[in-house]
C-alpha positions as CSV (number, residue, x, y, z in Angstrom):
1,M,31.5,14.4,27.5
2,N,34.0,11.9,28.5
3,Q,34.2,8.3,27.3
4,K,32.5,6.8,30.3
5,E,29.4,9.0,29.9
6,L,29.3,8.1,26.2
7,L,29.5,4.4,27.0
8,W,26.6,4.6,29.4
9,I,24.5,6.6,26.9
10,S,25.2,4.1,24.1
11,I,24.5,1.1,26.4
12,T,21.2,2.7,27.5
13,V,20.1,3.4,23.9
14,F,21.1,-0.1,22.8
15,L,19.1,-1.8,25.6
16,T,16.1,0.5,24.9
17,V,16.1,-0.6,21.3
18,V,16.4,-4.3,22.1
19,A,13.6,-4.1,24.7
20,W,11.4,-2.2,22.1
21,M,12.0,-4.9,19.5
22,L,11.2,-7.7,22.0
23,L,8.0,-6.1,23.1
24,D,6.9,-5.7,19.4
25,I,7.7,-9.4,18.8
26,Y,5.7,-10.4,21.9
27,R,2.8,-8.2,20.8
28,I,2.8,-9.7,17.3
29,K,2.8,-13.3,18.7
30,T,-0.1,-12.7,21.0
31,Q,-2.0,-10.9,18.3
32,I,-1.6,-13.9,16.0
33,N,-2.9,-16.3,18.7
34,I,-6.0,-14.1,19.3
35,E,-6.7,-13.9,15.6
36,S,-6.4,-17.7,15.2
37,G,-9.2,-18.2,17.6
38,L,-11.6,-16.2,15.5
39,K,-14.0,-17.8,13.0
40,S,-12.6,-18.7,9.6
41,L,-13.7,-16.7,6.7
42,Q,-16.3,-18.4,4.5
43,T,-15.9,-18.0,0.8
44,V,-18.8,-17.0,-1.4
45,D,-19.7,-19.2,-4.3
46,F,-20.7,-17.1,-7.3
47,T,-22.7,-18.7,-10.1
48,L,-22.9,-17.3,-13.6
49,R,-26.3,-17.0,-15.2
50,S,-26.2,-17.4,-18.9
51,D,-29.3,-15.2,-19.5
52,V,-27.6,-12.2,-17.8
53,L,-24.4,-12.8,-19.9
54,K,-26.6,-12.8,-23.1
55,M,-28.2,-9.5,-22.1
56,L,-24.8,-7.9,-21.4
57,K,-23.6,-9.1,-24.8
58,E,-26.6,-7.6,-26.6
59,K,-26.0,-4.2,-25.1
60,T,-23.8,-2.0,-27.1
61,P,-21.6,0.5,-25.5
């Protein structure tokens, strides 16, 4: 291979990698916008019952 062919191959590989990275960044940005439109997660409120805790304390392993 002469230097001119090597130059064209390296430019092609470089531009391919740059295009690949730009497409990934674009895909991530659009995916975030889609997910932000979804409903927010609702947290579950857990209550501790003292009678259940007493029964667990009474049990011996």
